[in-house]
C-alpha positions in Angstrom: -43.0 -150.6 -235.5 -43.7 -148.8 -232.3 -41.5 -149.5 -229.2 -42.6 -148.6 -225.7 -40.0 -148.0 -223.0 -40.8 -148.1 -219.3 -38.7 -146.9 -216.4 -40.6 -148.3 -213.5 -40.7 -146.7 -210.1 -43.0 -147.0 -207.2 -43.4 -143.2 -206.8 -42.9 -142.2 -210.4 -42.9 -144.3 -213.6 -41.5 -143.0 -216.8 -42.7 -144.0 -220.3 -41.7 -143.2 -223.8 -42.6 -144.6 -227.3 -40.5 -144.4 -230.4 -40.7 -146.0 -233.9 -38.0 -147.8 -235.9 -36.8 -144.5 -237.3 -36.2 -143.0 -233.9 -39.3 -140.7 -234.0 -40.8 -140.0 -230.6 -44.6 -140.6 -230.5 -45.0 -139.7 -226.8 -43.3 -139.7 -223.4 -43.9 -138.6 -219.8 -43.9 -139.7 -216.3 -46.7 -140.7 -214.0 -46.6 -139.9 -210.3 -48.2 -142.1 -207.7 -49.2 -141.4 -204.1 -50.7 -143.3 -201.2 -49.9 -146.7 -199.7 -47.4 -148.8 -201.7 -50.1 -151.5 -202.4 -52.4 -148.8 -203.9 -49.5 -147.4 -205.9 -48.8 -150.9 -207.4 -52.4 -151.1 -208.5 -52.2 -147.6 -209.9 -49.1 -148.5 -211.9 -50.9 -151.5 -213.4 -54.0 -149.4 -214.4 -52.0 -146.5 -215.8 -49.6 -148.7 -217.9 -52.7 -150.6 -219.2 -54.2 -147.2 -220.2 -51.0 -146.1 -221.9 -50.6 -149.4 -223.8 -54.2 -149.1 -225.1 -53.7 -145.4 -226.0 -50.2 -145.7 -227.6 -50.6 -149.1 -229.2 -47.0 -150.3 -229.1 -45.8 -153.4 -231.0 -43.2 -154.3 -228.3 -41.9 -153.1 -225.0 -38.7 -152.8 -223.2 -38.5 -152.3 -219.4 -35.7 -151.4 -217.1 -35.1 -153.9 -214.3 -33.9 -153.2 -210.8 -30.6 -155.0 -210.3 -29.0 -153.7 -207.2 -29.4 -151.4 -204.3 -28.4 -150.9 -200.7 -32.0 -150.7 -199.4 -33.8 -154.1 -199.6 -37.3 -152.7 -199.0 -36.8 -150.1 -201.7 -35.6 -152.8 -204.1 -38.6 -154.9 -203.3 -40.9 -151.9 -204.1 -39.1 -151.4 -207.4 -39.5 -155.0 -208.2 -43.2 -154.8 -207.5 -43.5 -151.7 -209.7 -41.7 -153.5 -212.5 -44.0 -156.6 -212.2 -47.1 -154.4 -212.2 -45.9 -152.6 -215.4 -44.9 -155.9 -217.1 -48.3 -157.5 -216.3 -50.1 -154.5 -217.7 -48.2 -154.7 -220.9 -48.4 -158.5 -221.2 -52.1 -158.6 -220.5 -52.6 -156.3 -223.6 -50.8 -158.9 -225.8 -47.5 -157.0 -226.1 -44.2 -158.7 -225.7 -41.8 -157.4 -223.0 -38.0 -157.6 -222.7 -36.0 -156.5 -219.6 -32.8 -154.5 -219.6 -30.3 -153.6 -216.9 -29.5 -150.0 -216.3 -26.0 -150.6 -217.6 -27.3 -152.1 -220.9 -29.6 -149.1 -221.4 -26.9 -146.5 -220.7 -24.4 -148.3 -222.9 -26.9 -148.4 -225.8 -27.5 -144.6 -225.8 -24.1 -143.3 -224.6 -21.6 -146.1 -225.2 -20.9 -146.1 -221.5 -22.7 -148.3 -219.0 -21.8 -146.0 -216.2 -23.1 -142.8 -217.8 -24.8 -140.2 -215.6 -28.5 -139.3 -215.9 -27.5 -136.0 -217.5 -25.4 -137.8 -220.2 -28.4 -140.2 -220.9 -30.8 -137.2 -221.2 -28.4 -135.4 -223.5 -27.9 -138.4 -225.8 -31.7 -139.2 -225.8 -32.3 -135.6 -227.0 -29.6 -136.0 -229.6 -30.5 -139.5 -230.9 -34.3 -139.1 -231.1 -36.5 -137.0 -233.3 -39.1 -135.1 -231.3 -40.7 -133.3 -234.2 -43.4 -130.9 -232.9 -43.2 -132.4 -229.3 -41.7 -130.3 -226.6 -38.8 -132.3 -225.5 -38.0 -131.0 -222.1 -37.4 -134.3 -220.4 -37.6 -135.4 -216.8 -35.0 -138.1 -215.9 -37.8 -140.7 -215.7 -39.1 -139.9 -219.2 -35.6 -139.7 -220.6 -34.7 -143.1 -219.0 -37.9 -144.6 -220.5 -37.0 -143.3 -224.0 -33.5 -144.7 -223.5 -35.0 -148.1 -222.7 -37.2 -147.9 -225.8 -34.1 -147.0 -227.9 -32.1 -149.9 -226.3 -34.9 -152.3 -227.0 -35.3 -151.1 -230.6 -31.5 -151.5 -231.2 -31.3 -154.9 -229.6 -34.6 -156.5 -230.7 -35.8 -154.7 -233.8 -32.5 -154.0 -235.6 -30.7 -156.9 -234.0 -27.7 -155.0 -232.7 -26.6 -152.6 -230.1 -25.8 -149.1 -231.2 -22.3 -148.8 -232.5 -21.6 -152.6 -232.2 -21.9 -155.6 -234.4 -24.0 -157.6 -232.0 -26.7 -160.0 -233.1 -29.2 -161.8 -230.9 -29.6 -164.7 -233.3 -28.6 -166.1 -236.7 -31.7 -164.6 -238.4 -30.7 -161.1 -237.2 -27.1 -161.7 -238.6 -28.4 -162.9 -241.9 -30.8 -159.9 -242.3 -28.0 -157.5 -241.5 -25.4 -159.3 -243.7 -27.1 -160.9 -246.7 -23.8 -160.5 -248.7 -22.0 -162.8 -246.3 -24.4 -165.8 -246.6 -23.4 -168.4 -249.1 -26.3 -170.0 -251.0 -26.8 -173.7 -251.7 
């Protein structure tokens, strides 16, 4: 199972892909320039290319939730929408996560700094032969992938007994299910 994480931005979008064993299969950030409309199109095309190349089974994406600058938030929303459409149009499911959910899944603290997230991503994930000097955008994307894996694939958030549905609870606790 390969999980793609995306940290959308209208100027730079981070991506990272991990498997169920926390092995990193790729990461990076793609910078965009030019008019905002052109950047939105470029995000769509670049994420489409990455999905075709990396072949994820599922995808988590960070969603913009607050900001003091409404035009900037609108641009972030457009970047997220372009990335989501690129993934969905390749037949891959997408789940959205707030920044606090992502930070909590990797650090245990929803208000963690970018430095704390980067440190924990480097500690939690196995980079193998990959050079793991991370930009914040790539680190955030790997954190989104880890969050999505923990919530959707394993059925719980790191360090917590959290289940998204009864099937996830039963899979994690077969000894607690009473047969007929």
